[in-house]
C-alpha atoms as a printed R data frame, in Angstrom:
    type eleno elety resid chain resno       x       y       z
1   ATOM     1    CA   UNK     A     1  91.026  97.403 126.143
2   ATOM     2    CA   UNK     A     2  89.243  94.145 127.043
3   ATOM     3    CA   UNK     A     3  89.280  91.706 124.128
4   ATOM     4    CA   UNK     A     4  91.951  93.717 122.318
5   ATOM     5    CA   UNK     A     5  94.452  93.067 125.117
6   ATOM     6    CA   UNK     A     6  95.281  89.702 123.531
7   ATOM     7    CA   UNK     A     7  96.727  91.467 120.480
8   ATOM     8    CA   UNK     A     8 100.315  92.574 120.634
9   ATOM     9    CA   UNK     A     9 101.123  95.942 119.187
10  ATOM    10    CA   UNK     A    10 102.521  95.886 115.688
11  ATOM    11    CA   UNK     A    11 105.718  97.620 114.612
12  ATOM    12    CA   UNK     A    12 106.494  99.972 111.738
13  ATOM    13    CA   UNK     A    13 109.062  98.237 109.606
14  ATOM    14    CA   UNK     A    14 110.951 101.402 108.695
15  ATOM    15    CA   UNK     A    15 111.687 102.710 112.200
16  ATOM    16    CA   UNK     A    16 110.489 100.044 114.647
17  ATOM    17    CA   UNK     A    17 107.948 102.280 116.353
18  ATOM    18    CA   UNK     A    18 105.029 100.588 118.036
19  ATOM    19    CA   UNK     A    19 101.627 100.780 116.348
20  ATOM    20    CA   UNK     A    20  98.662  99.904 118.584
21  ATOM    21    CA   UNK     A    21  96.413  97.221 117.089
22  ATOM    22    CA   UNK     A    22  93.533  99.708 117.198
23  ATOM    23    CA   UNK     A    23  95.394 101.834 114.621
24  ATOM    24    CA   UNK     A    24  97.035  99.054 112.627
25  ATOM    25    CA   UNK     A    25  93.722  97.346 111.885
26  ATOM    26    CA   UNK     A    26  92.463 100.409 109.994
27  ATOM    27    CA   UNK     A    27  95.622 100.729 107.901
28  ATOM    28    CA   UNK     A    28  95.503  96.994 107.172
29  ATOM    29    CA   UNK     A    29  91.817  97.271 106.217
30  ATOM    30    CA   UNK     A    30  92.459 100.013 103.649
31  ATOM    31    CA   UNK     A    31  95.343  98.006 102.226
32  ATOM    32    CA   UNK     A    32  93.128  94.900 102.234
33  ATOM    33    CA   UNK     A    33  90.452  96.662 100.236
34  ATOM    34    CA   UNK     A    34  92.986  97.720  97.605
35  ATOM    35    CA   UNK     A    35  94.540  94.243  97.535
36  ATOM    36    CA   UNK     A    36  91.179  92.541  97.090
37  ATOM    37    CA   UNK     A    37  90.130  94.944  94.329
38  ATOM    38    CA   UNK     A    38  93.299  93.842  92.526
39  ATOM    39    CA   UNK     A    39  92.480  90.171  93.093
40  ATOM    40    CA   UNK     A    40  88.913  90.721  91.870
41  ATOM    41    CA   UNK     A    41  90.189  92.023  88.534
42  ATOM    42    CA   UNK     A    42  91.407  88.532  87.627
43  ATOM    43    CA   UNK     A    43  88.796  85.954  86.629
44  ATOM    44    CA   UNK     A    44  88.494  83.053  89.096
45  ATOM    45    CA   UNK     A    45  91.181  84.562  91.343
46  ATOM    46    CA   UNK     A    46  91.430  83.970  95.074
47  ATOM    47    CA   UNK     A    47  93.919  84.775  97.818
48  ATOM    48    CA   UNK     A    48  94.688  82.766 100.930
49  ATOM    49    CA   UNK     A    49  94.447  84.165 104.435
50  ATOM    50    CA   UNK     A    50  98.215  83.842 104.858
51  ATOM    51    CA   UNK     A    51  98.899  85.584 101.537
52  ATOM    52    CA   UNK     A    52  96.601  88.512 102.283
53  ATOM    53    CA   UNK     A    53  98.054  88.854 105.804
54  ATOM    54    CA   UNK     A    54 101.519  89.095 104.258
55  ATOM    55    CA   UNK     A    55 100.296  91.537 101.585
56  ATOM    56    CA   UNK     A    56  98.710  93.822 104.200
57  ATOM    57    CA   UNK     A    57 101.841  93.884 106.321
58  ATOM    58    CA   UNK     A    58 104.087  94.471 103.306
59  ATOM    59    CA   UNK     A    59 101.996  97.233 101.735
60  ATOM    60    CA   UNK     A    60 101.528  99.158 104.992
61  ATOM    61    CA   UNK     A    61 104.969  98.531 106.431
62  ATOM    62    CA   UNK     A    62 103.255  97.528 109.689
63  ATOM    63    CA   UNK     A    63 104.175  94.041 110.888
64  ATOM    64    CA   UNK     A    64 103.084  91.884 113.788
65  ATOM    65    CA   UNK     A    65 104.413  88.606 115.128
66  ATOM    66    CA   UNK     A    66 100.876  87.633 116.125
67  ATOM    67    CA   UNK     A    67  99.852  84.692 113.888
68  ATOM    68    CA   UNK     A    68  97.441  85.715 111.084
69  ATOM    69    CA   UNK     A    69  94.549  83.559 112.360
70  ATOM    70    CA   UNK     A    70  94.569  85.688 115.521
71  ATOM    71    CA   UNK     A    71  94.192  89.090 113.799
72  ATOM    72    CA   UNK     A    72  93.282  88.872 110.083
73  ATOM    73    CA   UNK     A    73  89.517  88.672 110.699
74  ATOM    74    CA   UNK     A    74  89.447  92.194 112.139
75  ATOM    75    CA   UNK     A    75  90.732  94.077 109.065
76  ATOM    76    CA   UNK     A    76  88.738  91.770 106.766
77  ATOM    77    CA   UNK     A    77  85.567  92.590 108.713
78  ATOM    78    CA   UNK     A    78  86.321  96.281 108.159
79  ATOM    79    CA   UNK     A    79  86.780  95.583 104.427
80  ATOM    80    CA   UNK     A    80  83.395  93.820 104.383
81  ATOM    81    CA   UNK     A    81  81.834  96.878 106.042
82  ATOM    82    CA   UNK     A    82  83.424  99.142 103.396
83  ATOM    83    CA   UNK     A    83  81.912  96.980 100.654
84  ATOM    84    CA   UNK     A    84  78.435  97.198 102.225
85  ATOM    85    CA   UNK     A    85  78.760 100.947 102.700
86  ATOM    86    CA   UNK     A    86  79.875 101.365  99.060
87  ATOM    87    CA   UNK     A    87  77.179  99.029  97.683
88  ATOM    88    CA   UNK     A    88  79.877  96.749  96.253
89  ATOM    89    CA   UNK     A    89  80.195  92.967  96.119
90  ATOM    90    CA   UNK     A    90  81.784  91.307  99.141
91  ATOM    91    CA   UNK     A    91  85.460  91.315  98.201
92  ATOM    92    CA   UNK     A    92  86.252  89.266 101.288
93  ATOM    93    CA   UNK     A    93  84.621  86.259  99.587
94  ATOM    94    CA   UNK     A    94  87.845  86.036  97.548
95  ATOM    95    CA   UNK     A    95  89.826  85.074 100.660
96  ATOM    96    CA   UNK     A    96  90.122  81.300 101.080
97  ATOM    97    CA   UNK     A    97  91.839  78.926 103.500
98  ATOM    98    CA   UNK     A    98  93.791  77.109 100.798
99  ATOM    99    CA   UNK     A    99  93.859  77.145  97.035
100 ATOM   100    CA   UNK     A   100  93.309  73.683  95.609
101 ATOM   101    CA   UNK     A   101  93.943  72.925  91.987
102 ATOM   102    CA   UNK     A   102  91.972  70.114  90.420
């Protein structure tokens, strides 16, 4: 437990069952990889932390009421590790705090 005790369990949207953070983070990471591959297909595209947090929860059907800044780094770190393992560019570089248009 330790540091992970600060995370509340997430819930499956379809039936309300509890999903421990230790399990949810892996499902969110796989969804994050797929989401970021989609973002990467568009030239000059980015996605905000809030938008990717929402996308991960929507695509997996696993939601948490923990604010994204408190949990999003964990699945994104796993995505970064997948990219290294696969010899791919760092897809997580596409995630930004805000999108500013000039």
